[in-house]
Each structure stands twice: as structure tokens, then as C-alpha cells.
PyMOL commands that place a pseudoatom at each C-alpha (Angstrom):
pseudoatom trace, name=CA, resn=MET, resi=1, chain=A, elem=C, hetatm=0, pos=[0.000, 0.000, 0.000]
pseudoatom trace, name=CA, resn=LYS, resi=2, chain=A, elem=C, hetatm=0, pos=[1.342, 3.442, -0.896]
pseudoatom trace, name=CA, resn=LEU, resi=3, chain=A, elem=C, hetatm=0, pos=[0.804, 6.604, 1.091]
pseudoatom trace, name=CA, resn=ASN, resi=4, chain=A, elem=C, hetatm=0, pos=[0.304, 10.076, -0.391]
pseudoatom trace, name=CA, resn=GLY, resi=5, chain=A, elem=C, hetatm=0, pos=[1.452, 9.360, -3.949]
pseudoatom trace, name=CA, resn=LYS, resi=6, chain=A, elem=C, hetatm=0, pos=[5.146, 9.682, -3.066]
pseudoatom trace, name=CA, resn=GLY, resi=7, chain=A, elem=C, hetatm=0, pos=[5.670, 5.944, -3.145]
pseudoatom trace, name=CA, resn=ILE, resi=8, chain=A, elem=C, hetatm=0, pos=[6.233, 5.495, 0.606]
pseudoatom trace, name=CA, resn=GLN, resi=9, chain=A, elem=C, hetatm=0, pos=[5.153, 1.969, 1.402]
pseudoatom trace, name=CA, resn=LEU, resi=10, chain=A, elem=C, hetatm=0, pos=[3.210, 1.267, 4.573]
pseudoatom trace, name=CA, resn=ARG, resi=11, chain=A, elem=C, hetatm=0, pos=[5.033, -2.031, 5.204]
pseudoatom trace, name=CA, resn=LYS, resi=12, chain=A, elem=C, hetatm=0, pos=[8.326, -0.128, 5.399]
pseudoatom trace, name=CA, resn=ILE, resi=13, chain=A, elem=C, hetatm=0, pos=[6.976, 2.597, 7.682]
pseudoatom trace, name=CA, resn=LEU, resi=14, chain=A, elem=C, hetatm=0, pos=[5.359, 0.360, 10.327]
pseudoatom trace, name=CA, resn=PRO, resi=15, chain=A, elem=C, hetatm=0, pos=[8.622, -1.206, 11.613]
pseudoatom trace, name=CA, resn=ILE, resi=16, chain=A, elem=C, hetatm=0, pos=[10.220, 2.238, 11.758]
pseudoatom trace, name=CA, resn=VAL, resi=17, chain=A, elem=C, hetatm=0, pos=[7.259, 3.625, 13.711]
pseudoatom trace, name=CA, resn=ALA, resi=18, chain=A, elem=C, hetatm=0, pos=[7.329, 0.631, 16.071]
pseudoatom trace, name=CA, resn=LEU, resi=19, chain=A, elem=C, hetatm=0, pos=[11.054, 1.046, 16.727]
pseudoatom trace, name=CA, resn=GLY, resi=20, chain=A, elem=C, hetatm=0, pos=[10.656, 4.810, 17.195]
pseudoatom trace, name=CA, resn=LEU, resi=21, chain=A, elem=C, hetatm=0, pos=[7.816, 4.289, 19.646]
pseudoatom trace, name=CA, resn=ALA, resi=22, chain=A, elem=C, hetatm=0, pos=[9.875, 1.741, 21.596]
pseudoatom trace, name=CA, resn=GLY, resi=23, chain=A, elem=C, hetatm=0, pos=[12.748, 4.239, 21.801]
pseudoatom trace, name=CA, resn=PHE, resi=24, chain=A, elem=C, hetatm=0, pos=[10.376, 7.035, 22.800]
pseudoatom trace, name=CA, resn=VAL, resi=25, chain=A, elem=C, hetatm=0, pos=[9.006, 5.130, 25.799]
pseudoatom trace, name=CA, resn=GLY, resi=26, chain=A, elem=C, hetatm=0, pos=[12.531, 4.252, 26.892]
pseudoatom trace, name=CA, resn=VAL, resi=27, chain=A, elem=C, hetatm=0, pos=[12.645, 0.506, 26.301]
pseudoatom trace, name=CA, resn=ALA, resi=28, chain=A, elem=C, hetatm=0, pos=[16.114, -0.640, 27.342]
pseudoatom trace, name=CA, resn=ALA, resi=29, chain=A, elem=C, hetatm=0, pos=[17.631, -3.490, 25.366]
pseudoatom trace, name=CA, resn=CYS, resi=30, chain=A, elem=C, hetatm=0, pos=[20.796, -5.509, 24.995]
pseudoatom trace, name=CA, resn=THR, resi=31, chain=A, elem=C, hetatm=0, pos=[22.182, -6.312, 21.559]
pseudoatom trace, name=CA, resn=THR, resi=32, chain=A, elem=C, hetatm=0, pos=[24.338, -9.159, 20.367]
pseudoatom trace, name=CA, resn=ALA, resi=33, chain=A, elem=C, hetatm=0, pos=[25.550, -10.055, 16.898]
pseudoatom trace, name=CA, resn=ALA, resi=34, chain=A, elem=C, hetatm=0, pos=[26.662, -13.453, 15.725]
pseudoatom trace, name=CA, resn=PRO, resi=35, chain=A, elem=C, hetatm=0, pos=[29.454, -14.129, 13.271]
pseudoatom trace, name=CA, resn=ALA, resi=36, chain=A, elem=C, hetatm=0, pos=[28.330, -13.798, 9.646]
pseudoatom trace, name=CA, resn=SER, resi=37, chain=A, elem=C, hetatm=0, pos=[26.581, -16.888, 8.345]
pseudoatom trace, name=CA, resn=ALA, resi=38, chain=A, elem=C, hetatm=0, pos=[25.260, -18.094, 5.031]
pseudoatom trace, name=CA, resn=PRO, resi=39, chain=A, elem=C, hetatm=0, pos=[21.507, -17.708, 4.427]
pseudoatom trace, name=CA, resn=ALA, resi=40, chain=A, elem=C, hetatm=0, pos=[19.284, -20.788, 4.157]
pseudoatom trace, name=CA, resn=ASP, resi=41, chain=A, elem=C, hetatm=0, pos=[16.155, -21.253, 2.022]
pseudoatom trace, name=CA, resn=SER, resi=42, chain=A, elem=C, hetatm=0, pos=[12.881, -22.320, 3.679]
pseudoatom trace, name=CA, resn=GLN, resi=43, chain=A, elem=C, hetatm=0, pos=[10.067, -21.157, 5.973]
pseudoatom trace, name=CA, resn=LEU, resi=44, chain=A, elem=C, hetatm=0, pos=[10.648, -19.166, 9.236]
pseudoatom trace, name=CA, resn=PRO, resi=45, chain=A, elem=C, hetatm=0, pos=[10.514, -20.138, 12.961]
pseudoatom trace, name=CA, resn=PRO, resi=46, chain=A, elem=C, hetatm=0, pos=[9.590, -21.340, 15.552]
pseudoatom trace, name=CA, resn=ALA, resi=47, chain=A, elem=C, hetatm=0, pos=[13.230, -22.247, 15.987]
pseudoatom trace, name=CA, resn=THR, resi=48, chain=A, elem=C, hetatm=0, pos=[14.939, -24.756, 18.252]
pseudoatom trace, name=CA, resn=THR, resi=49, chain=A, elem=C, hetatm=0, pos=[18.532, -25.701, 18.933]
pseudoatom trace, name=CA, resn=GLN, resi=50, chain=A, elem=C, hetatm=0, pos=[19.656, -28.778, 20.877]
pseudoatom trace, name=CA, resn=ALA, resi=51, chain=A, elem=C, hetatm=0, pos=[23.085, -29.183, 22.423]
pseudoatom trace, name=CA, resn=GLY, resi=52, chain=A, elem=C, hetatm=0, pos=[24.945, -32.452, 22.384]
pseudoatom trace, name=CA, resn=PRO, resi=53, chain=A, elem=C, hetatm=0, pos=[26.656, -33.741, 25.520]
pseudoatom trace, name=CA, resn=SER, resi=54, chain=A, elem=C, hetatm=0, pos=[29.808, -31.684, 25.941]
pseudoatom trace, name=CA, resn=PRO, resi=55, chain=A, elem=C, hetatm=0, pos=[30.296, -30.528, 29.533]
pseudoatom trace, name=CA, resn=GLN, resi=56, chain=A, elem=C, hetatm=0, pos=[33.735, -29.064, 28.841]
pseudoatom trace, name=CA, resn=GLN, resi=57, chain=A, elem=C, hetatm=0, pos=[32.337, -26.367, 26.500]
pseudoatom trace, name=CA, resn=ALA, resi=58, chain=A, elem=C, hetatm=0, pos=[31.980, -22.933, 28.039]
pseudoatom trace, name=CA, resn=GLY, resi=59, chain=A, elem=C, hetatm=0, pos=[29.197, -20.447, 27.414]
pseudoatom trace, name=CA, resn=PRO, resi=60, chain=A, elem=C, hetatm=0, pos=[26.952, -17.951, 29.146]
pseudoatom trace, name=CA, resn=SER, resi=61, chain=A, elem=C, hetatm=0, pos=[25.228, -19.384, 32.179]
pseudoatom trace, name=CA, resn=LEU, resi=62, chain=A, elem=C, hetatm=0, pos=[22.002, -17.576, 33.007]
pseudoatom trace, name=CA, resn=GLN, resi=63, chain=A, elem=C, hetatm=0, pos=[21.550, -19.189, 36.376]
pseudoatom trace, name=CA, resn=GLN, resi=64, chain=A, elem=C, hetatm=0, pos=[24.370, -17.514, 38.290]
pseudoatom trace, name=CA, resn=ALA, resi=65, chain=A, elem=C, hetatm=0, pos=[23.633, -16.046, 41.702]
pseudoatom trace, name=CA, resn=GLY, resi=66, chain=A, elem=C, hetatm=0, pos=[21.481, -12.981, 41.152]
pseudoatom trace, name=CA, resn=PRO, resi=67, chain=A, elem=C, hetatm=0, pos=[22.323, -11.650, 37.677]
pseudoatom trace, name=CA, resn=SER, resi=68, chain=A, elem=C, hetatm=0, pos=[20.534, -8.451, 36.722]
pseudoatom trace, name=CA, resn=PRO, resi=69, chain=A, elem=C, hetatm=0, pos=[17.731, -8.520, 34.142]
pseudoatom trace, name=CA, resn=GLN, resi=70, chain=A, elem=C, hetatm=0, pos=[20.076, -6.668, 31.773]
pseudoatom trace, name=CA, resn=GLN, resi=71, chain=A, elem=C, hetatm=0, pos=[22.710, -9.399, 32.134]
pseudoatom trace, name=CA, resn=VAL, resi=72, chain=A, elem=C, hetatm=0, pos=[20.162, -12.173, 31.651]
pseudoatom trace, name=CA, resn=ALA, resi=73, chain=A, elem=C, hetatm=0, pos=[18.769, -10.411, 28.536]
pseudoatom trace, name=CA, resn=GLN, resi=74, chain=A, elem=C, hetatm=0, pos=[22.321, -10.148, 27.168]
pseudoatom trace, name=CA, resn=ASP, resi=75, chain=A, elem=C, hetatm=0, pos=[22.959, -13.829, 27.939]
pseudoatom trace, name=CA, resn=VAL, resi=76, chain=A, elem=C, hetatm=0, pos=[19.714, -14.862, 26.187]
pseudoatom trace, name=CA, resn=ALA, resi=77, chain=A, elem=C, hetatm=0, pos=[20.729, -12.769, 23.147]
pseudoatom trace, name=CA, resn=ASP, resi=78, chain=A, elem=C, hetatm=0, pos=[24.212, -14.338, 23.166]
pseudoatom trace, name=CA, resn=ILE, resi=79, chain=A, elem=C, hetatm=0, pos=[22.822, -17.873, 23.300]
pseudoatom trace, name=CA, resn=ALA, resi=80, chain=A, elem=C, hetatm=0, pos=[20.207, -17.132, 20.589]
pseudoatom trace, name=CA, resn=VAL, resi=81, chain=A, elem=C, hetatm=0, pos=[22.900, -16.159, 18.076]
pseudoatom trace, name=CA, resn=GLY, resi=82, chain=A, elem=C, hetatm=0, pos=[25.267, -19.000, 18.924]
pseudoatom trace, name=CA, resn=ASN, resi=83, chain=A, elem=C, hetatm=0, pos=[27.751, -17.237, 21.220]
pseudoatom trace, name=CA, resn=GLY, resi=84, chain=A, elem=C, hetatm=0, pos=[28.041, -20.127, 23.667]
pseudoatom trace, name=CA, resn=VAL, resi=85, chain=A, elem=C, hetatm=0, pos=[27.514, -23.876, 23.693]
pseudoatom trace, name=CA, resn=LEU, resi=86, chain=A, elem=C, hetatm=0, pos=[24.443, -23.831, 21.416]
pseudoatom trace, name=CA, resn=THR, resi=87, chain=A, elem=C, hetatm=0, pos=[24.297, -23.149, 17.691]
pseudoatom trace, name=CA, resn=PRO, resi=88, chain=A, elem=C, hetatm=0, pos=[22.374, -20.077, 16.492]
pseudoatom trace, name=CA, resn=LEU, resi=89, chain=A, elem=C, hetatm=0, pos=[18.596, -20.303, 16.339]
pseudoatom trace, name=CA, resn=GLU, resi=90, chain=A, elem=C, hetatm=0, pos=[17.428, -21.519, 12.937]
pseudoatom trace, name=CA, resn=GLY, resi=91, chain=A, elem=C, hetatm=0, pos=[14.692, -19.649, 11.139]
pseudoatom trace, name=CA, resn=GLY, resi=92, chain=A, elem=C, hetatm=0, pos=[13.162, -20.960, 7.954]
pseudoatom trace, name=CA, resn=ASP, resi=93, chain=A, elem=C, hetatm=0, pos=[15.207, -18.470, 5.938]
pseudoatom trace, name=CA, resn=GLY, resi=94, chain=A, elem=C, hetatm=0, pos=[18.455, -18.456, 7.877]
pseudoatom trace, name=CA, resn=GLN, resi=95, chain=A, elem=C, hetatm=0, pos=[20.172, -18.410, 11.233]
pseudoatom trace, name=CA, resn=ALA, resi=96, chain=A, elem=C, hetatm=0, pos=[19.866, -15.791, 13.938]
pseudoatom trace, name=CA, resn=ALA, resi=97, chain=A, elem=C, hetatm=0, pos=[22.509, -13.185, 13.106]
pseudoatom trace, name=CA, resn=SER, resi=98, chain=A, elem=C, hetatm=0, pos=[21.776, -10.693, 15.880]
pseudoatom trace, name=CA, resn=ALA, resi=99, chain=A, elem=C, hetatm=0, pos=[19.418, -10.466, 18.822]
pseudoatom trace, name=CA, resn=ASN, resi=100, chain=A, elem=C, hetatm=0, pos=[18.195, -7.584, 20.937]
pseudoatom trace, name=CA, resn=CYS, resi=101, chain=A, elem=C, hetatm=0, pos=[16.424, -8.768, 24.121]
pseudoatom trace, name=CA, resn=ASP, resi=102, chain=A, elem=C, hetatm=0, pos=[14.295, -6.580, 26.400]
pseudoatom trace, name=CA, resn=PRO, resi=103, chain=A, elem=C, hetatm=0, pos=[15.417, -6.819, 30.062]
pseudoatom trace, name=CA, resn=SER, resi=104, chain=A, elem=C, hetatm=0, pos=[11.906, -5.921, 31.277]
pseudoatom trace, name=CA, resn=THR, resi=105, chain=A, elem=C, hetatm=0, pos=[10.574, -9.203, 29.791]
pseudoatom trace, name=CA, resn=VAL, resi=106, chain=A, elem=C, hetatm=0, pos=[13.139, -11.538, 31.381]
pseudoatom trace, name=CA, resn=SER, resi=107, chain=A, elem=C, hetatm=0, pos=[11.960, -14.481, 33.450]
pseudoatom trace, name=CA, resn=ASN, resi=108, chain=A, elem=C, hetatm=0, pos=[14.851, -15.561, 35.639]
pseudoatom trace, name=CA, resn=PRO, resi=109, chain=A, elem=C, hetatm=0, pos=[13.635, -18.305, 37.986]
pseudoatom trace, name=CA, resn=PRO, resi=110, chain=A, elem=C, hetatm=0, pos=[15.822, -19.261, 40.962]
pseudoatom trace, name=CA, resn=ASP, resi=111, chain=A, elem=C, hetatm=0, pos=[15.872, -23.005, 40.153]
pseudoatom trace, name=CA, resn=VAL, resi=112, chain=A, elem=C, hetatm=0, pos=[18.752, -23.728, 37.736]
pseudoatom trace, name=CA, resn=SER, resi=113, chain=A, elem=C, hetatm=0, pos=[16.761, -26.357, 35.849]
pseudoatom trace, name=CA, resn=THR, resi=114, chain=A, elem=C, hetatm=0, pos=[13.792, -24.023, 35.167]
pseudoatom trace, name=CA, resn=PRO, resi=115, chain=A, elem=C, hetatm=0, pos=[13.753, -22.430, 31.685]
pseudoatom trace, name=CA, resn=THR, resi=116, chain=A, elem=C, hetatm=0, pos=[14.493, -18.708, 31.300]
pseudoatom trace, name=CA, resn=SER, resi=117, chain=A, elem=C, hetatm=0, pos=[12.863, -16.568, 28.635]
pseudoatom trace, name=CA, resn=ALA, resi=118, chain=A, elem=C, hetatm=0, pos=[12.943, -13.038, 27.212]
pseudoatom trace, name=CA, resn=SER, resi=119, chain=A, elem=C, hetatm=0, pos=[11.249, -11.141, 24.406]
pseudoatom trace, name=CA, resn=CYS, resi=120, chain=A, elem=C, hetatm=0, pos=[13.792, -10.442, 21.662]
pseudoatom trace, name=CA, resn=ASP, resi=121, chain=A, elem=C, hetatm=0, pos=[14.008, -8.776, 18.271]
pseudoatom trace, name=CA, resn=ILE, resi=122, chain=A, elem=C, hetatm=0, pos=[15.966, -11.289, 16.195]
pseudoatom trace, name=CA, resn=THR, resi=123, chain=A, elem=C, hetatm=0, pos=[17.548, -10.479, 12.847]
pseudoatom trace, name=CA, resn=TYR, resi=124, chain=A, elem=C, hetatm=0, pos=[18.020, -13.568, 10.702]
pseudoatom trace, name=CA, resn=SER, resi=125, chain=A, elem=C, hetatm=0, pos=[20.690, -13.997, 8.036]
pseudoatom trace, name=CA, resn=ASP, resi=126, chain=A, elem=C, hetatm=0, pos=[18.101, -13.346, 5.290]
pseudoatom trace, name=CA, resn=GLY, resi=127, chain=A, elem=C, hetatm=0, pos=[17.579, -9.835, 6.701]
pseudoatom trace, name=CA, resn=SER, resi=128, chain=A, elem=C, hetatm=0, pos=[14.143, -10.470, 8.217]
pseudoatom trace, name=CA, resn=ILE, resi=129, chain=A, elem=C, hetatm=0, pos=[13.506, -9.219, 11.741]
pseudoatom trace, name=CA, resn=TRP, resi=130, chain=A, elem=C, hetatm=0, pos=[11.163, -11.052, 14.095]
pseudoatom trace, name=CA, resn=GLN, resi=131, chain=A, elem=C, hetatm=0, pos=[9.959, -10.230, 17.604]
pseudoatom trace, name=CA, resn=GLN, resi=132, chain=A, elem=C, hetatm=0, pos=[9.997, -13.573, 19.381]
pseudoatom trace, name=CA, resn=THR, resi=133, chain=A, elem=C, hetatm=0, pos=[10.111, -14.987, 22.883]
pseudoatom trace, name=CA, resn=VAL, resi=134, chain=A, elem=C, hetatm=0, pos=[13.344, -16.932, 23.288]
pseudoatom trace, name=CA, resn=THR, resi=135, chain=A, elem=C, hetatm=0, pos=[13.307, -19.709, 25.894]
pseudoatom trace, name=CA, resn=ILE, resi=136, chain=A, elem=C, hetatm=0, pos=[16.526, -21.281, 27.191]
pseudoatom trace, name=CA, resn=THR, resi=137, chain=A, elem=C, hetatm=0, pos=[16.382, -24.730, 28.841]
pseudoatom trace, name=CA, resn=PHE, resi=138, chain=A, elem=C, hetatm=0, pos=[19.075, -25.836, 31.302]
pseudoatom trace, name=CA, resn=ASP, resi=139, chain=A, elem=C, hetatm=0, pos=[20.433, -29.072, 32.712]
pseudoatom trace, name=CA, resn=SER, resi=140, chain=A, elem=C, hetatm=0, pos=[20.551, -29.704, 36.464]
pseudoatom trace, name=CA, resn=GLN, resi=141, chain=A, elem=C, hetatm=0, pos=[23.888, -27.825, 36.733]
pseudoatom trace, name=CA, resn=GLY, resi=142, chain=A, elem=C, hetatm=0, pos=[22.489, -24.698, 35.079]
pseudoatom trace, name=CA, resn=ASN, resi=143, chain=A, elem=C, hetatm=0, pos=[24.170, -25.182, 31.685]
pseudoatom trace, name=CA, resn=PRO, resi=144, chain=A, elem=C, hetatm=0, pos=[22.096, -24.268, 28.611]
pseudoatom trace, name=CA, resn=VAL, resi=145, chain=A, elem=C, hetatm=0, pos=[21.064, -27.393, 26.681]
pseudoatom trace, name=CA, resn=ALA, resi=146, chain=A, elem=C, hetatm=0, pos=[18.389, -26.063, 24.274]
pseudoatom trace, name=CA, resn=ASP, resi=147, chain=A, elem=C, hetatm=0, pos=[16.894, -22.828, 23.031]
pseudoatom trace, name=CA, resn=SER, resi=148, chain=A, elem=C, hetatm=0, pos=[13.644, -22.213, 21.188]
pseudoatom trace, name=CA, resn=THR, resi=149, chain=A, elem=C, hetatm=0, pos=[11.297, -19.439, 20.093]
pseudoatom trace, name=CA, resn=ASN, resi=150, chain=A, elem=C, hetatm=0, pos=[7.608, -18.927, 19.654]
pseudoatom trace, name=CA, resn=GLU, resi=151, chain=A, elem=C, hetatm=0, pos=[6.264, -18.084, 16.167]
pseudoatom trace, name=CA, resn=GLY, resi=152, chain=A, elem=C, hetatm=0, pos=[6.575, -14.388, 16.904]
pseudoatom trace, name=CA, resn=ILE, resi=153, chain=A, elem=C, hetatm=0, pos=[5.718, -11.348, 14.825]
pseudoatom trace, name=CA, resn=GLU, resi=154, chain=A, elem=C, hetatm=0, pos=[7.578, -10.383, 11.668]
pseudoatom trace, name=CA, resn=LEU, resi=155, chain=A, elem=C, hetatm=0, pos=[8.753, -6.776, 12.076]
pseudoatom trace, name=CA, resn=SER, resi=156, chain=A, elem=C, hetatm=0, pos=[10.616, -6.528, 8.771]
pseudoatom trace, name=CA, resn=GLN, resi=157, chain=A, elem=C, hetatm=0, pos=[10.594, -8.760, 5.712]
pseudoatom trace, name=CA, resn=PRO, resi=158, chain=A, elem=C, hetatm=0, pos=[13.748, -10.312, 4.251]
pseudoatom trace, name=CA, resn=THR, resi=159, chain=A, elem=C, hetatm=0, pos=[16.072, -8.049, 2.346]
pseudoatom trace, name=CA, resn=GLY, resi=160, chain=A, elem=C, hetatm=0, pos=[15.166, -7.988, -1.309]
pseudoatom trace, name=CA, resn=ALA, resi=161, chain=A, elem=C, hetatm=0, pos=[11.590, -9.193, -0.708]
for i in range(1, 161): cmd.bond("trace and resi %d" % i, "trace and resi %d" % (i + 1))
show_as sticks, trace
zoom trace
């Protein structure tokens, strides 16, 4: 749909308005980028990553004694893009390339084996941006063993679409 004859497309304006509104109300967020990855061809999330048994691998641990919501949001973003023991989240059209998680949406339960979640804006390698809830599952020692997302809302379509 075009607005006012100048060729401005509504689908390009809505994500900008949403991001501007989020900045206006002072939504704090943490951002993480993953190493560049090759795009994949298929349909988008929900996404899930499973870790194989490898206790010697190091990565962010969300279940440390009393991390702040900002730290947990950063850890969720890091895990979502593969900066840790898990591979990046897989969307239908690529892997998670960067993630921006909102600290005000963090669930950080005290039990190390209880999943932690946060609402994140995830940019996939195809250029699409999705707002999704990322959930991290832990083993009994508090190490991340799986991550997943809900279907989410597409904020921006893939580049070139």
C-alpha cells in the first residue's frame, strides 16, 4: 500500500514507527551479533537448537547467583545467536545473526533447571527481523542445553523481498 502518492510503502513505515515508539518510551535493550553466516532457504521459525553432551564447553550461564535482568537479557541474546555452547537459532530463511532482548521481559527463575525466557528482536541472516520470545532450557547444573522461540511477529521482511 502506498501513502500520499510519493511511493512510501506502509510495510516499510510500520517497523520504523514501532522502533521509534519503543525508543520514545525508553525501552532498554541488549544487543548481540553473531558471526556472519550463510543464508538458508525455507520457511521461518519457531526455531529450536539442541546441544549435544559436551560438559567441557563454556558459554553464558544464566543461572548464576542474582544476575541483573540486563545481564540475563544479554545472555539470552548471546545464546540465541550462537555465542556459547548452542548453535544459532534456525529460522526458515536463515540463522539468527543478531538479537536484541528486552530486560523488562526476562523471566529468571531461581531453580537452575527451570527455563528462562525473554522477548527479543531477532535479525536472521536473510535480513528479516522477528519479535519472538526466546526460551533457554538448562540441565541440572544450570548449563544451557536447548533454546527455542515462539512463532513471533515479523517486524521486517527479508532483504530484497
